[in-house]
C-alpha positions in Angstrom: 0.0 0.0 0.0 1.4 3.3 -1.0 -0.1 5.2 2.0 1.3 2.7 4.6 2.3 4.5 7.8 4.9 2.8 10.1 3.6 2.1 13.6 5.2 1.4 17.0 3.0 0.7 19.9 4.5 0.5 23.4 3.3 -2.5 25.3 4.4 -3.8 28.7 8.2 -4.1 28.7 8.5 -3.7 25.0 7.2 -2.4 21.7 5.3 -3.8 18.7 6.3 -2.7 15.2 4.2 -2.7 12.0 2.3 -0.5 9.7 -1.2 0.6 8.9 -3.0 1.9 5.9 -6.4 3.2 5.0 -9.4 4.2 7.1 -12.6 2.6 8.2 -13.2 -0.6 10.1 -9.9 -2.1 11.4 -8.6 -5.4 9.9 -5.6 -6.8 11.8 -3.3 -9.3 10.1 -1.5 -11.7 12.4 1.4 -13.8 11.1 2.4 -17.4 11.9 5.3 -18.9 13.9 8.8 -18.2 12.6 7.3 -15.6 10.2 6.9 -11.8 10.3 4.4 -9.3 9.0 5.8 -9.5 5.5 3.9 -12.8 5.0 0.9 -10.6 4.2 2.4 -8.7 1.3 0.3 -10.6 -1.3 -2.9 -9.6 0.6 -2.2 -5.8 0.9 -2.8 -4.8 -2.7 -6.1 -6.7 -2.8 -7.3 -5.0 0.4 -6.2 -1.7 -1.0 -8.2 -2.3 -4.3 -11.2 -3.4 -2.2 -11.0 -0.1 -0.4 -11.0 1.8 -3.7 -13.8 -0.3 -5.1 -16.2 -0.2 -2.2 -15.6 3.2 -0.6 -18.2 4.8 -2.8 -20.7 2.0 -2.4 -20.8 1.0 1.2 -20.1 4.4 2.8 -17.7 2.9 5.3 -14.5 4.2 3.6 -13.0 0.7 3.2 -10.7 -0.9 5.8 -8.0 0.3 8.1 -5.5 -2.4 7.5 -3.0 -3.1 10.4 -0.3 -5.7 10.3 2.4 -6.1 12.9 5.2 -8.3 14.1 4.4 -10.4 17.2 6.6 -9.9 20.2 9.7 -12.1 19.6 9.4 -11.9 15.8 10.4 -9.5 13.1 11.2 -6.0 14.3 9.1 -6.1 17.5 10.7 -6.5 21.0 12.0 -9.7 22.5 9.8 -12.0 24.5 9.1 -11.1 28.2 8.2 -13.7 30.8 4.6 -13.6 31.8 3.4 -11.6 28.7 1.3 -13.4 26.1 0.4 -12.6 22.5 -3.3 -12.0 23.2 -2.5 -9.4 25.8 -0.2 -7.7 23.3 -2.9 -7.8 20.6 -5.4 -6.0 23.0 -2.7 -3.5 23.9 -2.1 -2.9 20.2 -5.8 -2.2 19.6 -5.9 0.1 22.6 -2.8 1.9 21.5 -4.3 2.5 18.0 -7.7 3.4 19.4 -9.2 0.5 17.5 -12.3 -0.5 19.5 -13.3 -3.6 17.5 -11.5 -5.3 14.6 -11.7 -8.1 12.1 -8.9 -10.5 13.0 -7.1 -12.4 10.2 -4.5 -14.9 11.3 -2.5 -17.8 10.0 -1.4 -20.8 12.1 -0.1 -19.2 15.4 -1.7 -15.9 14.3 -5.0 -17.8 13.9 -4.6 -19.2 17.4 -4.1 -15.7 18.8 -7.1 -14.4 17.0 -9.3 -17.2 18.2 -8.1 -16.8 21.8 -8.8 -13.1 21.6 -12.3 -13.7 20.4 -13.0 -16.1 23.3 -11.4 -14.0 26.1 -12.2 -10.5 24.7 -15.4 -10.9 22.6 -16.2 -7.2 22.6 -13.1 -6.4 20.7 -13.6 -8.7 17.7 -15.9 -8.2 14.8 -15.1 -11.4 12.9 -12.4 -14.1 12.6 -10.5 -15.5 9.5 -8.6 -18.5 10.7 -6.1 -19.8 8.1 -4.3 -23.1 8.8 -5.3 -22.8 12.4 -4.1 -24.6 15.4 -6.2 -24.9 18.6 -4.8 -24.1 22.1 -5.4 -27.1 24.3 -5.9 -29.6 21.4 -4.3 -33.0 21.9 -2.2 -33.9 18.9 -2.1 -37.6 18.0 1.1 -36.9 16.0 4.1 -34.6 17.0 3.2 -30.9 16.6 5.5 -29.5 13.9 6.8 -26.4 15.9 7.6 -28.8 18.8 9.7 -31.0 16.5 11.7 -28.0 15.3 12.3 -26.9 18.9 13.6 -30.3 19.8 16.2 -30.1 16.9 17.2 -26.6 18.2 17.8 -28.0 21.7 19.9 -30.9 20.4 21.7 -29.3 17.4 21.4 -25.5 17.6 19.3 -22.8 15.9 21.0 -23.1 12.4 20.2 -26.8 12.3 16.7 -26.2 13.5 16.1 -23.6 10.7 17.3 -26.1 8.1 15.0 -28.8 9.6 12.0 -26.4 9.7 12.4 -25.3 6.1 12.5 -29.0 5.1 9.6 -30.1 7.2 6.6 -31.8 5.7 4.4 -28.8 6.7 6.0 -26.7 4.0 6.4 -29.4 1.3 3.7 -28.1 -0.9 5.5 -24.7 -1.1 8.1 -26.4 -3.3 5.5 -26.2 -6.1 5.3 -22.4 -5.7 8.7 -20.7 -6.1 7.5 -17.3 -4.9 6.0 -18.8 -1.7 9.2 -20.9 -1.1 11.4 -17.9 -1.5 9.3 -15.8 0.9 9.3 -18.6 3.4 13.1 -19.0 3.3 13.6 -15.2 3.7 11.3 -15.0 6.7 12.9 -18.0 8.5 16.4 -16.6 7.8 15.3 -13.4 9.6 13.6 -15.3 12.4 15.3 -14.3 15.7 14.6 -17.7 17.2 14.2 -16.5 20.8 11.7 -19.3 21.2 14.5 -21.8 20.6 16.9 -20.4 23.2 16.9 -20.5 27.0 15.7 -16.9 27.6 12.3 -15.6 28.5 9.4 -16.9 26.4 5.8 -15.7 25.8 3.3 -17.3 28.1 1.4 -20.1 26.3 -2.1 -19.4 25.1 -4.7 -20.9 27.5 -6.6 -24.0 26.4 -9.8 -23.2 24.6 -11.4 -26.6 25.3 -15.1 -26.2 25.9 -15.0 -22.5 25.0 -15.7 -22.5 21.2 -19.5 -23.0 21.4 -19.8 -19.6 23.1 -18.4 -17.7 20.1 -20.9 -15.2 18.6 -18.9 -13.6 15.8 -18.7 -14.7 12.1 -15.9 -17.1 11.5 -14.2 -18.2 8.3 -11.9 -21.2 8.4 -9.5 -21.7 5.5 -7.1 -24.7 5.3 -5.1 -26.5 2.7 -5.8 -30.1 1.6 -2.0 -30.6 1.4 -1.3 -29.5 4.9 -0.2 -32.0 7.5 -3.0 -34.2 9.0 -3.0 -32.5 12.4 -3.9 -29.0 11.1 -6.6 -30.5 8.8 -8.1 -32.3 11.8 -8.2 -29.1 13.8 -9.9 -27.2 10.9 -12.7 -29.9 11.2 -12.9 -29.6 14.9 -13.3 -25.8 14.7 -16.0 -26.2 12.0 -18.0 -28.5 14.1 -17.7 -26.7 17.4 -18.0 -23.0 16.4 -21.6 -22.0 15.8 -22.2 -21.0 12.2 -18.5 -21.3 11.1 -17.8 -21.3 7.4 -15.0 -23.6 6.2 -13.2 -23.9 2.8 -10.4 -26.3 2.0 -8.1 -25.3 -0.8 -7.4 -28.4 -2.8 -3.9 -27.5 -4.1 -2.6 -25.6 -1.1 -0.7 -26.5 2.1 0.0 -24.7 5.3 1.0 -21.4 3.6 -2.2 -21.1 1.5 -2.1 -17.3 1.5 1.3 -17.4 -0.2 0.7 -20.5 -2.4 -2.7 -19.4 -3.7 -2.9 -15.6 -3.0 -5.7 -14.9 -5.6 -8.0 -17.6 -4.2 -7.2 -16.6 -0.6 -7.8 -12.9 -1.3 -11.1 -13.6 -3.0 -12.4 -15.6 -0.1 -11.1 -13.1 2.4 -12.7 -10.1 0.7 -16.0 -11.9 0.1 -16.2 -12.8 3.8 -15.2 -9.4 5.1 -17.7 -7.8 2.7 -20.5 -10.0 3.9 
């Protein structure tokens, strides 16, 4: 977006960095683990066009698009013991005077958005959950980020980054050179605080038994080529969240917004516009 304005919001014992563009209802983009806010580059132009196309028709002036680096990722501050990503998100909204927002997250970002809607329902207009996990879900196979963390503890961060880039969770990205290149660049920049012995963000609380109480529109997007655990979670969310809408992209994996940006953008804009 050509009118993007850098933002820095001070939160407890640190700062969050990002940028925002446009006016109107806030849409917050939340990235996944080992990534940063640049993962949403393919979505920004589509959101900008939507602003231009709808400003004269809906009277809302389009969207105020906000994307940021989670604490411990990208240009934001390092993790702080006792601080969690949901608290940071609410502090971000407060700092930007954004009362209620549409939340769009991928993987870890989807977990944060979902937890925010459960614990702070008055701050969330809708949820777009892409390749979501589910805090408190019992995996029947090893959880991919945990596998990478095990490699980091045994062999160091460099080895863990190589392992992570080669993990099955990103195998479908090999079919899409632009997605693979963006993935490699983000992982190379990843500070990997989470793989060291320093302070870490507090884990998200379990959402077991809490999903039936959600009363906001929810769109679930997942890739048919993702690993089984994430596909299973998408099904759990579809069954347990009242009125949830789910679409599975047949030729996409975990990074569906990068592998199939046009399809992802069309579904995102259709949902937000509804």
